[in-house]
PANUKOL-709010 format. One line per field, with one value per residue (C-alpha): residue number from 1; chain; x, y, z. Coordinates in steps of 0.02 Angstrom, whole numbers, always signed. Layout:
num	[NUM ...]
chaine	[A ...]
X	[X ...]
Y	[Y ...]
Z	[Z ...]
***
This chain:
num	[1 2 3 4 5 6 7 8 9 10 11 12 13 14 15 16 17 18 19 20 21 22 23 24 25 26 27 28 29 30 31 32 33 34 35 36 37 38 39 40 41 42 43 44 45 46 47 48 49 50 51 52 53 54 55 56 57 58 59 60 61 62 63 64 65 66 67 68 69 70 71 72 73 74 75 76 77 78 79 80 81 82 83 84 85 86 87 88 89 90 91 92 93 94 95 96 97 98 99 100 101 102 103 104 105 106 107 108 109 110 111 112 113 114 115 116 117 118 119 120 121 122 123 124 125 126 127 128 129 130 131 132 133 134 135 136 137 138 139 140 141 142 143 144 145 146 147 148 149 150 151 152 153 154 155 156 157 158 159 160 161 162 163 164 165 166 167 168 169 170 171 172 173 174 175 176 177 178 179 180 181 182 183 184 185 186 187 188 189 190 191 192 193 194 195 196 197 198 199 200 201 202 203 204 205 206 207 208 209 210 211 212 213 214 215 216 217 218 219 220 221 222 223 224 225 226 227 228 229 230 231 232 233 234 235 236 237 238 239 240 241 242 243 244 245 246 247 248 249 250 251 252 253 254 255 256 257 258 259 260 261 262 263 264 265 266 267 268 269 270 271 272 273 274 275 276 277 278 279 280 281 282 283 284 285 286 287 288 289 290 291 292 293 294 295 296 297 298 299 300 301 302 303 304 305 306 307 308 309 310 311 312 313 314 315 316 317 318 319 320 321 322 323 324 325 326 327 328 329 330 331 332 333 334 335 336 337 338 339 340 341 342 343 344 345 346 347 348 349 350 351 352 353 354 355 356 357 358 359 360 361 362 363 364 365 366 367 368 369 370 371 372 373 374 375 376 377 378 379 380 381 382 383 384 385 386 387 388 389 390 391 392 393 394 395 396 397 398 399 400 401 402 403 404 405 406 407 408 409 410 411 412 413 414 415 416 417 418 419 420 421 422 423 424 425 426 427 428 429 430 431 432 433 434 435 436 437 438 439 440 441 442 443 444 445 446 447 448 449 450 451 452 453 454 455 456 457 458 459]
chaine	[A A A A A A A A A A A A A A A A A A A A A A A A A A A A A A A A A A A A A A A A A A A A A A A A A A A A A A A A A A A A A A A A A A A A A A A A A A A A A A A A A A A A A A A A A A A A A A A A A A A A A A A A A A A A A A A A A A A A A A A A A A A A A A A A A A A A A A A A A A A A A A A A A A A A A A A A A A A A A A A A A A A A A A A A A A A A A A A A A A A A A A A A A A A A A A A A A A A A A A A A A A A A A A A A A A A A A A A A A A A A A A A A A A A A A A A A A A A A A A A A A A A A A A A A A A A A A A A A A A A A A A A A A A A A A A A A A A A A A A A A A A A A A A A A A A A A A A A A A A A A A A A A A A A A A A A A A A A A A A A A A A A A A A A A A A A A A A A A A A A A A A A A A A A A A A A A A A A A A A A A A A A A A A A A A A A A A A A A A A A A A A A A A A A A A A A A A A A A A A A A A A A A A A A A A A A A A A A A A A A A A A A A A A A A A A A A A A A A A A A A A A A A A A A A A A A A A A A A A A A]
X	[-1048 -1031 -872 -889 -769 -791 -675 -735 -628 -720 -602 -612 -489 -434 -284 -215 -283 -328 -261 -338 -257 -73 +56 +135 +278 +231 +43 -105 -183 -351 -233 -146 -318 -377 -224 -258 -430 -385 -247 -366 -459 -591 -646 -755 -762 -698 -794 -729 -857 -820 -890 -724 -706 -516 -520 -684 -550 -394 -500 -599 -384 -357 -500 -614 -802 -847 -989 -1061 -1073 -1210 -1122 -1227 -1152 -970 -957 -836 -973 -1029 -995 -906 -1071 -1165 -1067 -1068 -1253 -1272 -1179 -1262 -1419 -1347 -1323 -1483 -1552 -1462 -1517 -1339 -1317 -1156 -1154 -996 -962 -749 -737 -547 -492 -366 -294 -219 -52 +0 -145 -100 -158 -144 -222 -377 -394 -397 -540 -647 -620 -669 -848 -872 -876 -995 -861 -881 -999 -863 -697 -569 -371 -274 -116 -47 -14 +83 +53 +10 -134 -175 -314 -314 -444 -478 -372 -246 -187 -277 -214 -337 -312 -177 -171 -54 +12 +74 +206 +188 +296 +256 +273 +156 -2 -113 -111 -216 -280 -278 -398 -270 -431 -343 -505 -660 -739 -912 -1078 -1170 -1343 -1299 -1211 -1382 -1481 -1365 -1319 -1153 -988 -983 -1122 -1156 -990 -834 -668 -510 -353 -175 -74 +99 +143 +235 +75 -19 -12 -169 -134 -220 -66 +64 +197 +106 +114 +296 +310 +203 +327 +480 +411 +349 +548 +532 +375 +342 +505 +531 +362 +429 +552 +499 +411 +268 +77 +68 +171 +93 -54 -5 +83 -57 -117 +65 +63 -53 -204 -189 -308 -272 -179 -297 -166 -130 +61 +189 +346 +522 +645 +811 +934 +893 +747 +800 +941 +986 +1092 +1244 +1328 +1491 +1608 +1735 +1888 +1826 +1722 +1551 +1435 +1332 +1189 +1216 +1059 +913 +747 +622 +673 +519 +387 +431 +385 +231 +168 +210 +102 -28 -10 +40 +170 +337 +459 +621 +695 +874 +976 +1121 +1169 +1191 +1242 +1131 +994 +1032 +1063 +902 +799 +870 +828 +653 +534 +527 +567 +723 +766 +916 +1042 +891 +914 +735 +649 +466 +478 +542 +402 +273 +331 +346 +171 +110 +168 +77 -75 -98 -170 -40 -193 -186 +14 +96 +280 +371 +491 +670 +745 +718 +725 +566 +476 +411 +345 +258 +147 +95 +29 -119 -19 +136 +212 +357 +485 +471 +644 +623 +653 +558 +462 +451 +367 +221 +192 +164 -6 +58 +183 +278 +325 +491 +640 +734 +785 +737 +562 +499 +433 +375 +256 +218 +158 +85 -62 -62 -109 -210 -396 -339 -467 -630 -544 -513 -712 -729 -573 -594 -440 -355 -190 -160 -11 +43 +206 +128 +300 +250 +185 +366 +463 +621 +750 +690 +718 +590 +673 +579 +637 +631 +601 +760 +712 +702 +877 +868 +1002 +977 +936 +981 +1005 +1175 +1283 +1468 +1455 +1486 +1435 +1277 +1264 +1320 +1196 +1072 +886 +826 +753 +756 +648 +655 +508]
Y	[-1089 -1004 -858 -723 -615 -446 -320 -134 -75 +75 +121 +314 +388 +574 +548 +407 +399 +209 +179 +6 -69 +16 -129 -149 -263 -353 -364 -226 -169 -273 -446 -426 -406 -558 -665 -631 -674 -845 -872 -909 -1088 -1041 -899 -991 -859 -706 -549 -398 -265 -147 -38 -55 -180 -191 -228 -369 -447 -453 -530 -661 -717 -747 -848 -698 -677 -498 -423 -240 -92 +2 +191 +266 +169 +208 +396 +485 +504 +306 +220 +55 -9 +34 -83 -231 -233 -196 -375 -456 -399 -486 -632 -662 -639 -779 -903 -887 -851 -770 -802 -716 -559 -535 -332 -325 -131 -154 +4 -91 -186 -292 -379 -488 -662 -740 -607 -614 -785 -779 -634 -762 -905 -762 -718 -895 -954 -797 -736 -564 -487 -380 -410 -264 -250 -129 -92 -41 +137 +228 +385 +561 +629 +813 +909 +1083 +1206 +1389 +1399 +1298 +1136 +992 +818 +691 +538 +619 +737 +868 +877 +713 +608 +434 +310 +195 +37 +132 +167 +71 +54 +116 +40 +116 +60 +2 -18 -177 -294 -313 -489 -475 -569 -560 -551 -414 -299 -315 -266 -114 -73 -13 -108 -70 -158 -265 -348 -285 -327 -311 -409 -325 -323 -291 -101 -126 -186 -37 +85 +121 +210 +374 +463 +452 +450 +318 +221 +257 +189 +25 -6 +7 -97 -232 -289 -305 -398 -475 -567 -546 -606 -573 -727 -822 -997 -957 -968 -772 -784 -919 -832 -645 -742 -776 -586 -556 -554 -677 -653 -446 -331 -242 -66 +24 +181 +255 +254 +196 +261 +179 +238 +180 +164 +16 -52 -82 -179 -305 -207 -255 -168 -198 -53 -54 +15 +155 +216 +143 +35 -103 -204 -396 -522 -403 -468 -331 -316 -403 -309 -151 -222 -283 -104 -34 -193 -122 +67 +98 +229 +201 +314 +269 +389 +403 +553 +486 +495 +303 +270 +104 +186 +268 +86 +11 +164 +96 -77 -49 +54 +160 +345 +379 +550 +541 +640 +750 +846 +855 +677 +775 +914 +808 +691 +828 +910 +725 +694 +863 +818 +678 +725 +604 +631 +585 +522 +380 +351 +209 +264 +127 +198 +126 +293 +418 +532 +462 +505 +678 +572 +446 +572 +652 +488 +392 +241 +245 +99 +4 -133 -262 -209 -13 +85 +109 +269 +224 +51 +174 +280 +153 +120 -48 -152 -267 -443 -435 -338 -200 -245 -421 -437 -291 -204 -377 -378 -205 -229 -393 -292 -136 -281 -392 -364 -214 -253 -237 -79 +4 -33 +101 +226 +358 +472 +420 +510 +602 +647 +803 +705 +536 +445 +267 +295 +346 +205 +117 +197 +402 +473 +601 +740 +848 +1015 +1003 +1136 +1218 +1138 +975 +973 +818 +764 +684 +503 +486 +359 +435 +375 +404 +568 +630 +819 +758 +655 +827 +939 +968 +1002 +888 +715 +585 +419 +269 +190]
Z	[+940 +793 +799 +655 +631 +547 +477 +420 +273 +160 +33 +48 +216 +217 +324 +220 +52 -7 +174 +199 +53 +119 +136 +297 +321 +116 +148 +134 +313 +283 +216 +405 +476 +386 +426 +616 +630 +537 +647 +790 +775 +870 +734 +599 +454 +413 +348 +271 +258 +98 -25 -108 -253 -253 -55 -95 -220 -108 +24 -77 -126 +61 +83 +178 +122 +92 +112 +14 +134 +75 +36 +174 +308 +194 +236 +360 +487 +484 +640 +638 +739 +585 +498 +597 +637 +414 +421 +578 +475 +302 +377 +462 +297 +229 +376 +442 +633 +751 +928 +944 +852 +854 +773 +698 +625 +477 +524 +691 +588 +722 +806 +957 +907 +1066 +1178 +1030 +1048 +1242 +1217 +1101 +1239 +1372 +1282 +1240 +1412 +1475 +1578 +1483 +1370 +1271 +1301 +1201 +1174 +1284 +1326 +1534 +1557 +1692 +1603 +1705 +1572 +1593 +1498 +1445 +1531 +1527 +1707 +1625 +1627 +1753 +1785 +1724 +1819 +1954 +2096 +2036 +2206 +2218 +2112 +2156 +2085 +1976 +2072 +2196 +2062 +1990 +1825 +1669 +1522 +1373 +1210 +1040 +962 +876 +903 +1005 +1052 +1079 +1107 +969 +1052 +1167 +1037 +931 +1101 +1141 +961 +1046 +1062 +1272 +1357 +1490 +1589 +1488 +1501 +1431 +1350 +1390 +1210 +1197 +1210 +1029 +937 +1035 +861 +746 +577 +554 +472 +352 +496 +584 +441 +417 +593 +570 +415 +528 +679 +545 +525 +679 +749 +580 +515 +336 +257 +79 +108 +246 +213 +330 +336 +299 +164 +77 +96 +47 -127 -234 -219 -302 -456 -512 -421 -373 -429 -610 -599 -714 -774 -929 -919 -839 -768 -681 -593 -689 -547 -457 -534 -720 -688 -541 -493 -586 -717 -811 -791 -938 -988 -1060 -930 -993 -907 -983 -900 -874 -865 -883 -837 -871 -1041 -1131 -1016 -1111 -1286 -1190 -1138 -1307 -1400 -1289 -1294 -1133 -1144 -1021 -951 -878 -769 -692 -594 -672 -843 -913 -1081 -1044 -1027 -1210 -1298 -1210 -1279 -1458 -1425 -1357 -1371 -1193 -1166 -1076 -955 -867 -794 -725 -556 -519 -553 -505 -641 -774 -758 -773 -902 -992 -932 -978 -1171 -1197 -1101 -963 -785 -664 -560 -729 -715 -604 -545 -478 -354 -290 -168 -75 -225 -298 -150 -233 -407 -299 -203 -358 -450 -447 -415 -317 -329 -233 -236 -112 -35 -46 +93 +228 +183 +13 +51 +159 +32 -95 -161 -230 -152 -267 -220 -342 -270 -378 -544 -498 -610 -543 -700 -773 -628 -631 -821 -790 -661 -789 -942 -826 -884 -988 -1142 -1012 -945 -1135 -1151 -1058 -1068 -927 -998 -1150 -1168 -1320 -1376 -1470 -1551 -1552 -1531 -1539 -1711 -1761 -1850 -1750 -1832 -1790 -1628 -1545 -1479 -1334 -1256 -1063 -972 -877 -690 -747 -779 -892 -1044 -1203 -1229 -1417 -1544 -1606 -1456 -1513 -1483 -1322 -1338 -1353 -1191 -1105 -1188 -1028 -1037 -1186 -1195 -1339 -1358 -1467 -1549]
***
């Protein structure tokens, strides 16, 4: 008996953009669903139905098959049933067969694998035609009417104790195990004899909003353990995605928060009050970006001599001492005529959230706070200051020759800093709101360090 798991994962989403690629616990949501399916021995193969090439590449990287989802089945109004039926039709055209169809939703990040395995067995043995994940509930439900609130599952005049009430069960949306032939006849997930599989209430989370994504990120610490360091089947499956097999990041510029990213959080403080980096690991990445013509900006809320020194050594622009990173980012992008949708921003602290929300490619380190990981489109395998910029650079430069063959928006700076000699500095006036301080070649003058609202970069 062939058991096929299908995960519908379209690229578009209104509530949470690119939702199926958002990471929870170190893995994109679609990967989490694939790993849950692969953990059930009775499931013979896993298929991802998607209209998004990036999702298809990620699915292939963790040994899932992808089936191209037609555009008319990938819109907001398209039902999950339509995607499932399309997969069954494609399999039939290929001469392939499915006896049991396991419908998994990537928006449920904590699929109970034991409950899923038991549900598959119930359908395989013919005990049920449909088994779905559900959570026990004793909640008193109400609905609004023109006459006011009315009890739904209880008599408002009677308040029995919990132990005296019959439990209700709510769908979690995580999985539906279906007899494939019956589903094709009914064309709906509920048909024949329907049963439910109780799951741990902690796993009953379905992500439709950014807030729910944040909750999932926090729960992952409790329910998953640390996938980024634990030597488990899951981490082994995720590791090929990051960085070597992860999809390329197609952008025109890279911006990184200096604090905690540019260094390994190890600074030497000298007697004269100056700080210096020890053992930097991301330096070569800066040169690689410059050689490829990709502008790089370092942003820091503190005034750092080490940032000035970095601007002297490698071709990187620095804005530091800014009290408004987002304003500084917007000004810098405007000066270079770079669309923020075409910027990758590597954040590390809470004050980077505004910048992450403003760019097309928000990126967070593996050890970033939960709110940053929830806001990121890309979650790196590297931690802050331990190769994060290098990993991001590798993904930005991957397949760049092919990407540049048909440029989308070539950044044209009014003052092409990368064409200046390495012995020159280019200084721009920043708007007062950006509150940034100068990064300049002459590090001997403290007066220049304290001059506000200016920026210099080295090329």
